[in-house]
ZAVOKE-218241 format. One line per 8 residues: number of its first residue (from 0); their letters; for each residue y, x, z of C-alpha. Coordinates in nm, 4 decimals. Example, Ala and Ser with C-alpha at 12.3 -4.5 7.8 and 13.67 -1.06 7.14 Angstrom:
ZAVOKE-218241
0) AS) -0.4500 1.2300 0.7800  -0.1060 1.3670 0.7140
//
This chain:
ZAVOKE-218241
0) MGDLPHHP) -4.6688 11.8780 1.1597  -5.0248 11.9059 1.2562  -5.2979 11.6407 1.3099  -5.1767 11.3436 1.4746  -5.3560 11.0682 1.6689  -5.3924 10.7476 1.4531  -5.4613 10.4975 1.7349  -5.3145 10.5339 2.0895
8) PETDVDRL) -5.6207 10.6242 2.2861  -5.6049 10.4936 2.6324  -5.7032 10.7932 2.8048  -5.4231 11.0049 2.6414  -5.1366 10.7464 2.6641  -5.0727 10.8063 3.0131  -5.0574 11.1821 2.9730  -4.7559 11.1313 2.7026
16) RADDLDEL) -4.4017 11.0930 2.8093  -4.2106 10.7851 2.6649  -4.0245 11.0125 2.4327  -4.3484 11.1459 2.3046  -4.4775 10.8134 2.1977  -4.1461 10.7422 2.0265  -4.1864 11.0676 1.8366  -4.5408 10.9788 1.7368
24) ADQWFWRD) -4.4325 10.6395 1.6200  -4.1486 10.8121 1.4023  -4.4040 11.0709 1.2633  -4.6282 10.8186 1.1297  -4.3328 10.6385 0.9930  -4.2329 10.9438 0.7659  -4.5908 10.9889 0.7006  -4.6125 10.6627 0.5341
32) DPDASMRW) -4.8240 10.4461 0.7649  -4.6565 10.1791 0.9018  -4.9469 10.0372 1.0879  -5.0038 10.3410 1.2753  -4.6318 10.3863 1.3404  -4.6179 10.0400 1.4975  -4.9389 10.0789 1.7050  -4.7636 10.3920 1.8484
40) RREAYRRH) -4.4186 10.1929 1.8755  -4.5667 9.9205 2.0944  -4.7131 10.1814 2.3114  -4.3600 10.3376 2.3266  -4.2295 9.9981 2.4244  -4.4774 9.9285 2.6907  -4.3922 10.2598 2.8638  -4.0175 10.2276 2.8316
48) VRDGDDDR) -4.0734 9.8784 3.0052  -4.2819 10.0242 3.2699  -4.0107 10.2749 3.3347  -3.7356 10.0184 3.3318  -3.5605 10.1697 3.0651  -3.3795 9.8648 2.9037  -3.2076 10.0810 2.6488  -3.4969 10.2567 2.4893
56) SSRAAWRL) -3.7135 9.9057 2.5522  -3.4256 9.7396 2.3483  -3.4489 9.9883 2.0742  -3.8100 10.0099 2.0312  -3.8149 9.6246 2.0208  -3.5207 9.6369 1.7565  -3.7614 9.8810 1.5345  -4.0454 9.6535 1.5636
64) FYDHFLVG) -3.8169 9.3512 1.4634  -3.7487 9.5158 1.1395  -4.1051 9.6341 1.0718  -4.1926 9.2825 1.0579  -3.8801 9.1394 0.9066  -3.8222 9.3515 0.6082  -4.1984 9.2339 0.4941  -4.1350 8.8609 0.5367
72) ETAPAGGW) -4.3156 8.8478 0.8883  -4.0848 8.6146 1.0326  -4.2876 8.4777 1.3423  -4.3386 8.8402 1.4873  -3.9957 8.9245 1.3964  -3.8433 8.6340 1.5580  -4.0400 8.7252 1.8760  -3.9543 9.0885 1.8875
80) LERCREHA) -3.5827 8.9943 1.8372  -3.5695 8.7917 2.1551  -3.7423 9.0906 2.3467  -3.4699 9.3184 2.1948  -3.2078 9.0495 2.3100  -3.3651 9.0335 2.6746  -3.3415 9.4279 2.7291  -3.0057 9.4600 2.5373
88) DRAGDVAA) -2.8561 9.2023 2.7824  -2.9376 9.4446 3.0730  -2.8533 9.7674 2.8739  -2.5149 9.9138 2.7629  -2.2903 9.8641 2.4903  -2.4813 10.0611 2.2082  -2.8082 9.8500 2.2744  -2.5828 9.5452 2.2174
96) GWLAIADA) -2.4127 9.6728 1.8895  -2.7872 9.7332 1.7462  -2.8698 9.3976 1.8622  -2.5959 9.2535 1.6885  -2.6861 9.3972 1.3528  -3.0234 9.2476 1.3957  -2.8594 8.9157 1.4636  -2.6642 8.9253 1.1438
104) DWADRGDD) -2.9669 8.9877 0.9133  -3.1502 8.7104 1.1195  -2.8488 8.4756 1.0778  -2.8438 8.5665 0.6850  -3.2080 8.4697 0.6576  -3.1326 8.1176 0.8467  -2.8427 8.0640 0.5942  -2.6028 8.0828 0.8501
112) PLGRRRRS) -2.3051 8.2807 0.7065  -2.0575 8.2213 0.9758  -2.2968 8.3813 1.2298  -2.3563 8.6428 1.0228  -2.0040 8.7445 0.9730  -1.9354 8.7103 1.3542  -2.2276 8.9242 1.4703  -2.1815 9.1939 1.2004
120) SDAVEIAR) -1.8029 9.2104 1.2966  -1.9252 9.2302 1.6732  -2.1286 9.5489 1.5748  -1.8494 9.7141 1.3930  -1.6333 9.6590 1.7055  -1.8881 9.7657 1.9290  -1.9671 10.0752 1.7427  -1.5983 10.1845 1.6985
128) AVGDRDLL) -1.5509 10.1662 2.0707  -1.8577 10.3673 2.1723  -1.8255 10.6245 1.8972  -2.2017 10.6356 1.7796  -2.1971 10.7357 1.4069  -2.5291 10.5921 1.3271  -2.4496 10.2375 1.4591  -2.1057 10.2533 1.3090
136) AMALQSHG) -2.2570 10.3243 0.9435  -2.5149 10.0652 0.9931  -2.2509 9.8031 1.1377  -2.0156 9.8902 0.8441  -2.2696 9.8272 0.5680  -2.3863 9.4967 0.7582  -2.0319 9.3718 0.7850  -1.9214 9.4600 0.4557
144) RALIAAGE) -2.2210 9.2711 0.2953  -2.1253 8.9799 0.5016  -1.7694 8.9875 0.3596  -1.8819 9.0119 0.0192  -2.1214 8.7159 0.0564  -1.8194 8.5257 0.1938  -1.6230 8.5938 -0.1139  -1.4080 8.8796 0.0134
152) GRDGRRLL) -1.4926 9.1359 -0.2090  -1.2164 9.3913 -0.1747  -1.2633 9.4239 0.2086  -1.6472 9.4261 0.1995  -1.6603 9.7088 -0.0511  -1.3769 9.9121 0.1505  -1.6324 9.8917 0.4436  -1.9370 9.9831 0.2205
160) DEAMVAVV) -1.7467 10.2835 0.0942  -1.6823 10.4016 0.4589  -2.0072 10.3723 0.5699  -2.1311 10.5916 0.2601  -1.8829 10.8478 0.3484  -2.0992 10.9234 0.6678  -2.4164 10.8946 0.4708  -2.3266 11.1640 0.1819
168) NDELDPLY) -2.1667 11.3898 0.4699  -2.4950 11.4159 0.6108  -2.3623 11.2756 0.9583  -2.6550 11.0403 1.0122  -3.0129 11.0261 1.1124  -3.2424 11.0157 0.8251  -3.3717 10.6668 0.8810  -3.0215 10.5141 0.8638
176) TGWVFCNV) -2.9162 10.7510 0.5711  -3.1795 10.5688 0.3675  -3.1357 10.2313 0.5080  -2.7379 10.2351 0.4276  -2.8206 10.3878 0.0735  -3.0431 10.0977 -0.0164  -2.8184 9.8500 0.1195  -2.5136 9.9643 -0.0355
184) VSTCFELA) -2.6730 10.0307 -0.3942  -2.8403 9.6891 -0.3973  -2.5283 9.5191 -0.3216  -2.3194 9.6813 -0.5728  -2.5815 9.6431 -0.8411  -2.5816 9.2599 -0.7131  -2.2064 9.2522 -0.7679  -2.1936 9.3859 -1.1216
192) DLRRAQQW) -2.0136 9.6838 -0.9756  -2.2196 9.9060 -1.1755  -1.9920 10.2179 -1.1585  -2.0161 10.2446 -0.8032  -2.3972 10.1376 -0.7653  -2.4397 10.4353 -1.0358  -2.2308 10.6758 -0.8169  -2.4375 10.5871 -0.4924
200) SDAAVRWC) -2.7720 10.5670 -0.6625  -2.7030 10.9287 -0.8104  -2.6444 11.0456 -0.4389  -2.9406 10.8508 -0.2893  -3.1801 10.9789 -0.5512  -3.0549 11.3448 -0.4833  -3.1191 11.2731 -0.1189  -3.4604 11.1599 -0.1730
208) DGGDVGRM) -3.5682 11.4536 -0.3860  -3.4035 11.6890 -0.1638  -3.5945 11.6411 0.1787  -3.8988 11.5244 0.3460  -3.8211 11.1564 0.3719  -4.1690 11.0150 0.2937  -4.2191 10.7560 0.0074  -4.0633 10.4315 0.1291
216) YPGLCRVY) -3.6949 10.5390 0.0655  -3.7585 10.7343 -0.2648  -3.9519 10.4157 -0.4007  -3.6686 10.1695 -0.3096  -3.3820 10.4013 -0.4186  -3.5715 10.4492 -0.7570  -3.6041 10.0593 -0.8304  -3.2239 10.0344 -0.8204
224) AVELDALR) -3.1935 10.3772 -1.0312  -3.4400 10.2011 -1.2711  -3.2360 9.8897 -1.3179  -2.9488 10.0845 -1.3819  -3.1433 10.3034 -1.6427  -3.2595 9.9932 -1.8048  -2.8880 9.8639 -1.8524  -2.7673 10.1700 -1.9775
232) GSWESARA) -3.0432 10.1905 -2.2332  -3.2247 10.4931 -2.0741  -3.5494 10.3227 -2.1307  -3.7765 10.6268 -2.1136  -3.6180 10.7392 -1.8206  -3.6739 10.3828 -1.6595  -4.0293 10.3716 -1.7609  -4.1071 10.6917 -1.5740
240) GVTRACAD) -3.8926 10.6136 -1.2883  -4.0484 10.2653 -1.2120  -4.3962 10.4100 -1.2435  -4.3092 10.6664 -0.9758  -4.1400 10.3972 -0.7611  -4.4649 10.1841 -0.7853  -4.6483 10.4686 -0.6930  -4.4468 10.5574 -0.3923
248) LHAYDPRY) -4.4222 10.1890 -0.2460  -4.7966 10.1308 -0.2795  -4.8394 10.4435 -0.0841  -4.6166 10.3363 0.1913  -4.6923 9.9718 0.2040  -4.7690 9.7628 -0.1203  -4.5573 9.4754 0.0063  -4.2601 9.6648 -0.0625
256) AASAHEVA) -4.3760 9.6996 -0.4522  -4.2954 9.3640 -0.5737  -3.9523 9.4509 -0.6876  -4.0723 9.7483 -0.8627  -4.3383 9.5692 -1.0663  -4.0870 9.2940 -1.1443  -3.8563 9.5570 -1.2925  -4.1670 9.7091 -1.4662
264) GDLALRRG) -4.2246 9.3786 -1.6263  -3.8750 9.3429 -1.7421  -3.9122 9.6599 -1.9146  -4.2356 9.5805 -2.0797  -4.0727 9.2393 -2.1851  -3.7801 9.4222 -2.3511  -4.0094 9.6435 -2.5500  -4.2296 9.3622 -2.6731
272) DLDGADDE) -4.5192 9.4455 -2.4759  -4.5746 9.0750 -2.3565  -4.9352 9.1505 -2.2169  -4.7932 9.4500 -2.0119  -4.5055 9.2197 -1.8987  -4.7663 8.9467 -1.7981  -4.9563 9.2185 -1.5871  -4.6693 9.3378 -1.4012
280) YRRCRELG) -4.5440 9.0004 -1.3203  -4.8625 8.8949 -1.1973  -4.8950 9.2062 -0.9633  -4.5348 9.1268 -0.8396  -4.6639 8.7666 -0.7315  -4.9433 8.9035 -0.5673  -4.7236 9.1121 -0.3590  -4.5347 8.8103 -0.2683
288) GAPHRGLA) -4.2594 8.8495 -0.5181  -4.1170 8.5819 -0.7502  -4.0140 8.6950 -1.0972  -3.9030 8.3579 -1.2166  -3.6635 8.4566 -1.4795  -3.8916 8.7380 -1.6376  -4.1898 8.4737 -1.6444  -3.9473 8.2190 -1.8178
296) LLRAARGD) -3.8479 8.4698 -2.0787  -4.2185 8.5570 -2.1301  -4.2924 8.2059 -2.2003  -4.0340 8.2023 -2.4308  -4.1409 8.5111 -2.6071  -4.4780 8.3663 -2.6553  -4.3144 8.0789 -2.8362  -4.2444 7.7823 -2.5526
304) VAVALAEL) -3.8715 7.8247 -2.5941  -3.8067 7.4549 -2.4759  -4.0317 7.4777 -2.1722  -3.8779 7.8284 -2.0793  -3.5253 7.6852 -2.1175  -3.5941 7.4037 -1.8637  -3.7222 7.6508 -1.6307  -3.4024 7.8727 -1.6493
312) RALAEARS) -3.1862 7.5747 -1.6184  -3.3740 7.4720 -1.2965  -3.3405 7.8407 -1.1777  -2.9637 7.8330 -1.2567  -2.9325 7.5483 -0.9749  -3.0224 7.8158 -0.7055  -2.7531 8.0607 -0.6815  -2.8431 8.4269 -0.5749
320) APFPDAML) -2.6040 8.6979 -0.6427  -2.3131 8.7565 -0.9103  -2.4896 8.9838 -1.1506  -2.8633 8.8257 -1.1392  -2.6946 8.4831 -1.1881  -2.4666 8.6167 -1.4709  -2.7712 8.7628 -1.6662  -2.9910 8.4385 -1.5904
328) LLAMSDLA) -2.7203 8.2193 -1.7506  -2.6720 8.4632 -2.0374  -3.0783 8.4343 -2.1038  -3.0112 8.0576 -2.0716  -2.7531 8.0476 -2.3469  -2.9481 8.2610 -2.5666  -3.2715 8.0302 -2.5687  -3.0507 7.7087 -2.5696
336) AEIGDASA) -2.8766 7.8542 -2.8928  -3.2169 7.9536 -3.0515  -3.3048 7.5611 -3.0313  -2.9799 7.4247 -3.0893  -2.9218 7.2587 -2.7332  -2.5468 7.2778 -2.7372  -2.5435 7.1069 -2.3778  -2.7348 7.3925 -2.2065
344) VRLAAERL) -2.5043 7.6410 -2.3642  -2.2023 7.4399 -2.2506  -2.3427 7.4554 -1.8910  -2.4037 7.8113 -1.8984  -2.0551 7.8844 -2.0396  -1.9159 7.6901 -1.7417  -2.1142 7.8312 -1.4916  -2.0543 8.1766 -1.5822
352) ATLAADHP) -1.6594 8.1031 -1.6031  -1.6807 7.9662 -1.2551  -1.8824 8.2860 -1.1407  -1.6243 8.5141 -1.3053  -1.3431 8.3496 -1.1325  -1.5335 8.3350 -0.7836  -1.6467 8.7104 -0.8143  -1.4170 8.9159 -1.0393
360) SELVDALA) -1.5975 9.1811 -1.2153  -1.5358 9.3498 -1.5489  -1.9017 9.3027 -1.6471  -1.9397 8.9411 -1.5499  -1.6294 8.8777 -1.7587  -1.8090 9.0326 -2.0478  -2.1108 8.8225 -2.0165  -1.9018 8.5004 -1.9747
368) LAVRGELA) -1.7353 8.6205 -2.3029  -2.0544 8.6220 -2.4908  -2.1597 8.2790 -2.3768  -1.8062 8.1433 -2.4469  -1.8368 8.2774 -2.7861  -2.1930 8.1218 -2.8470  -2.0414 7.7766 -2.7455  -1.7616 7.8418 -2.9821
376) LMEGDLVA) -2.0136 7.8958 -3.2516  -2.2066 7.5947 -3.1780  -1.9022 7.3757 -3.1850  -1.8085 7.5184 -3.5371  -1.5115 7.7252 -3.4117  -1.5910 8.0393 -3.6101  -1.2692 8.2332 -3.5381  -1.2805 8.1759 -3.1672
384) ALHDLVES) -1.6639 8.2505 -3.1615  -1.6165 8.5857 -3.3459  -1.3293 8.6923 -3.1219  -1.4998 8.6182 -2.8006  -1.8355 8.8024 -2.9309  -1.6517 9.0954 -3.0522  -1.4611 9.1260 -2.7207  -1.7624 9.0957 -2.5234
392) TSRLTEHD) -1.9476 9.3484 -2.7163  -1.6659 9.6078 -2.6772  -1.6821 9.5540 -2.2988  -2.0380 9.5596 -2.2638  -2.0230 9.8965 -2.4457  -1.7534 10.0241 -2.2372  -1.9839 9.9584 -1.9514  -2.2731 10.1183 -2.1249
400) VRHEAARR) -2.4820 9.8262 -2.1177  -2.6175 9.9113 -2.4812  -2.9112 9.6667 -2.5061  -2.7112 9.3533 -2.4385  -2.3920 9.4987 -2.6497  -2.6241 9.5278 -2.9381  -2.7622 9.1691 -2.9003  -2.3983 9.0554 -2.9248
408) RVRAADVS) -2.3402 9.2716 -3.2213  -2.6124 9.0645 -3.4151  -2.4449 8.7393 -3.3043  -2.1176 8.8560 -3.4036  -2.2614 8.9652 -3.7405  -2.3845 8.5991 -3.8062  -2.0435 8.4725 -3.7371  -1.9067 8.7271 -3.9782
416) ARLGDHAH) -2.1319 8.6147 -4.2554  -2.0420 8.2476 -4.2156  -1.6790 8.3589 -4.2579  -1.7798 8.5324 -4.5509  -1.7274 8.8829 -4.4337  -2.0520 9.0029 -4.5588  -1.9504 9.4009 -4.5384  -1.8548 9.3601 -4.1665
424) AVVELDAA) -2.1693 9.1634 -4.0740  -2.3849 9.4538 -4.2332  -2.1858 9.7095 -4.0505  -2.2462 9.5127 -3.7016  -2.6205 9.4719 -3.7855  -2.6662 9.8370 -3.8965  -2.5180 9.9331 -3.5522  -2.7274 9.6923 -3.3736
432) IAVFDDLG) -3.0593 9.7931 -3.5252  -2.9625 10.1866 -3.4466  -2.9452 10.0861 -3.0770  -3.2503 9.8922 -3.1036  -3.4587 10.1632 -3.2666  -3.3276 10.3907 -3.0086  -3.4385 10.2142 -2.7097  -3.7518 10.1027 -2.8411
440) AEPDGVRA) -3.6648 9.7422 -2.8473  -3.8887 9.6422 -3.1134  -3.8669 9.2455 -3.1087  -3.4868 9.2846 -3.1235  -3.4901 9.5166 -3.4096  -3.7405 9.2846 -3.6020  -3.4973 9.0268 -3.5584  -3.1835 9.2066 -3.6578
448) RSHRALLL) -3.3580 9.3453 -3.9712  -3.4539 8.9727 -4.0352  -3.0975 8.8774 -4.0268  -2.9919 9.1715 -4.2633  -3.2649 9.0639 -4.5104  -3.1690 8.7007 -4.4900  -2.7721 8.8211 -4.5299  -2.8708 9.0470 -4.8414
456) DGGDPSPS) -3.1330 8.8346 -4.9876  -2.9693 8.6482 -5.3006  -2.6286 8.7929 -5.2163  -2.5393 8.5015 -4.9508  -2.7876 8.3201 -4.7456  -2.4939 8.2003 -4.5025  -2.2626 7.9067 -4.6140  -1.9601 7.9951 -4.8011
464) PESSAGPL) -1.6322 8.0409 -4.5905  -1.5070 7.7039 -4.7622  -1.7980 7.5247 -4.6498  -1.8766 7.3756 -4.2938  -2.2158 7.3999 -4.1211  -2.1608 7.0431 -3.9806  -2.3329 6.9694 -3.6732  -2.6105 7.2429 -3.7385
472) SRRELDVL) -2.6419 7.5899 -3.5570  -2.6747 7.9174 -3.7396  -3.0392 7.9237 -3.6546  -3.1010 7.5707 -3.7606  -2.9187 7.6561 -4.0713  -3.1663 7.9801 -4.1136  -3.4784 7.7521 -4.0737  -3.3470 7.5077 -4.3272
480) ELVASGHT) -3.2330 7.7328 -4.5803  -3.6134 7.8858 -4.5725  -3.7621 7.5315 -4.5711  -3.5375 7.4488 -4.8691  -3.6717 7.7494 -5.0378  -4.0227 7.6195 -5.0135  -4.1608 7.8204 -4.7187  -4.4208 7.6808 -4.4766
488) NRQVADRL) -4.3658 7.6463 -4.1003  -4.5706 7.9385 -4.0568  -4.3779 8.1434 -4.3258  -4.0690 8.0533 -4.1540  -4.1866 8.1737 -3.8315  -4.3097 8.4935 -3.9318  -3.9668 8.5539 -4.1236  -3.7411 8.4759 -3.8378
496) VISTHTVD) -3.9946 8.6259 -3.5671  -4.0238 8.3049 -3.3725  -4.3170 8.0525 -3.3097  -4.4284 7.7798 -3.5247  -4.3627 7.5452 -3.1954  -3.9902 7.6677 -3.2196  -3.9650 7.5969 -3.5807  -4.1015 7.2409 -3.5424
504) RHMSNIRS) -3.8490 7.2180 -3.2574  -3.5589 7.3086 -3.4889  -3.6668 7.0766 -3.7558  -3.6878 6.8011 -3.5033  -3.3549 6.8864 -3.3967  -3.2223 6.8956 -3.7397  -3.3401 6.5576 -3.8349  -3.1944 6.4208 -3.4978
512) KLGVSSRA) -2.8519 6.5603 -3.5911  -2.8534 6.4424 -3.9131  -2.9681 6.1007 -3.8632  -3.2574 6.1368 -4.1038  -3.6571 6.0758 -4.0767  -3.7894 6.3538 -4.2929  -3.7210 6.7242 -4.3791  -3.6725 6.6175 -4.7565
520) AAIALAYE) -3.3875 6.4052 -4.6418  -3.2389 6.6765 -4.4308  -3.2232 6.9090 -4.7192  -3.0848 6.6771 -4.9362  -2.8019 6.5969 -4.6894  -2.7468 6.9551 -4.6168  -2.6931 7.0354 -5.0142  -2.4720 6.7137 -5.0590
528) HGWLDGAA) -2.2381 6.8398 -4.7785  -2.2460 7.2152 -4.9011  -2.4136 7.3517 -4.6027  -2.6726 7.5011 -4.8079  -2.5820 7.7182 -5.1060  -2.6716 7.6246 -5.4739  -2.7903 7.2909 -5.6068  -3.0290 7.0924 -5.4380
536) PASSNG) -3.3965 7.1454 -5.5787  -3.5499 6.8447 -5.7741  -3.8228 6.7896 -5.4819  -3.8685 6.9170 -5.1251  -4.2039 6.9435 -4.9435  -4.1857 6.6895 -4.6690
//
């Protein structure tokens, strides 16, 4: 490509044609220098205005709108959108189509779903009339996403697939090829349509690897590929991919890298690298990201489960997209079960049932079953709990969501043990441990082994099938069993791989549920009702 002028020198600008200025802006974009690209784009805009070319002026203003809009600079973005409108009103139908796409995105930012739907529909109508392939593909993905946001998922997906045909058939300018790829893959992921997301993500990565397309699109495409790898359990591939995505996006514009650092933090957290997760979430925040769910789970991993649960409950009030919302509600249910908060589990179950009804998805259904099973377990309906947890595990496995499937196996094993089927419980735990070891999910592996040891220690750490757990959760019974055996809070925490703060919270919940004021009284009452095996000890540490 040769050496390019980085700044528009006044003495040279007048010797360049307007088309040359557009070309220089494009070349700097593909060379991963957005600042230089915008400087030359502004020069191109001025030249088009001077030449009285409203069509080219509108397109230059459109590009400058998105240069600012996509990094959250809404004030200059709004100004360039009005410039785009001013010229488009005097230009032809093609300019009006591009303006409609920008208006739709601006309406989405302003929480105007009707405006978004109307303007994206306008864009499709114009594009079909004028026969511009780039405009049509961009309009289709814009209107498809607007329909999906309005709850019309089937029609929305149909338009996304139509747009993608033009992409994979290599019919579009590279700018719009990458644009449509990123928007379609991210939308499918947010819908929990992982099969469709995987198919388009694979195609996007092949496109990025096969041409000279700079580093922005490869970085963005790899973020979604990494999230899919992480869900499937390909954690080593995900780690390599997110490292490359971070490098690509930092090379283009660090502000685009916030989401990559959030995904890197999630991966570190799953592996038990709490300091690594903390560092990645910090970098995400510094770049303008908001990894709230990850930060709450990091807090829980460090022992502040009750505070983390409160944070997740607050986050659940702000809806985003079906799959992120479902994963947040699942995490909320897991933390609530850990500290015996039945009301939070019930809330998560109700929200997930509504989410599954509003946005039909096999994967969201599987997560809803997992939380419904957790609620049944807390309410003492062991048969229903086992059915839902086993069915959830089966569906998650079908979707290749290995990590979450293994975690549900552990819960199903707990229920099987409480029903007296220890052989099945051991089988489930062994299967879960094999997955955790393969993934490198050390914290989950340690917990599963702890469950297995509790199951086999003394032959039966769980209540007998004839006994009832009363008002206590499975984890509360685990804690009380160890305390009754003479373990200190520190020893209980080490055995169950939780914090002493969480042990204290469990004991407080136990005393509150049983209406007693000391742990000795709680242990005596539990033995009296048969919630713990064997005879009550002569005395218990208070």
